[in-house]
C-alpha positions in Angstrom: 36.6 -4.1 43.2 34.9 -2.1 40.3 31.3 -3.0 39.3 30.6 -3.1 35.7 27.9 -1.0 34.6 25.0 -2.5 32.5 25.1 -1.3 29.1 21.8 -0.8 27.2 21.4 -0.4 23.4 21.4 3.2 22.1 18.0 4.6 21.1 17.6 6.2 17.6 14.2 7.7 18.3 15.6 11.2 17.7 17.5 10.5 14.7 14.9 8.8 12.7 12.7 10.8 10.5 9.3 9.7 8.8 7.9 11.9 5.9 4.1 11.7 6.1 3.7 14.6 3.7 4.6 13.0 0.3 3.0 14.6 -2.8 2.9 12.4 -5.9 2.4 13.7 -9.4 -0.6 11.3 -9.8 -3.4 11.8 -7.2 -6.2 9.4 -7.0 -9.2 9.9 -4.6 -10.5 7.0 -2.7 -13.7 7.2 -4.6 -11.8 6.7 -7.9 -9.9 3.8 -6.5 -13.4 2.1 -5.5 -14.8 2.9 -8.9 -11.9 1.4 -10.7 -12.1 -1.8 -8.6 -15.9 -2.0 -9.3 -15.2 -1.6 -13.1 -12.4 -4.3 -13.1 -14.8 -6.7 -11.2 -17.6 -6.1 -13.6 -15.3 -6.6 -16.7 -14.0 -9.7 -15.1 -17.6 -11.1 -14.4 -18.5 -10.1 -17.9 -15.6 -11.9 -19.5 -16.4 -15.0 -17.5 -20.0 -15.0 -18.7 -19.6 -14.0 -22.4 -15.8 -14.5 -23.0 -16.0 -18.2 -23.6 -18.3 -17.5 -26.7 -15.6 -15.3 -28.1 -13.0 -18.0 -28.2 -15.1 -20.4 -30.3 
């Protein structure tokens, strides 16, 4: 009698490519992202404090 071989799924590790070097037309440094976040947070806090008076 012939024994059946165990079949394993095929690996695609050699076929898949990941591109780590992507160059965008807009480049923002990490410092600029942090500064923008702080500015948005400060604006939000200022609007919570003084914004209610603007609506009256």
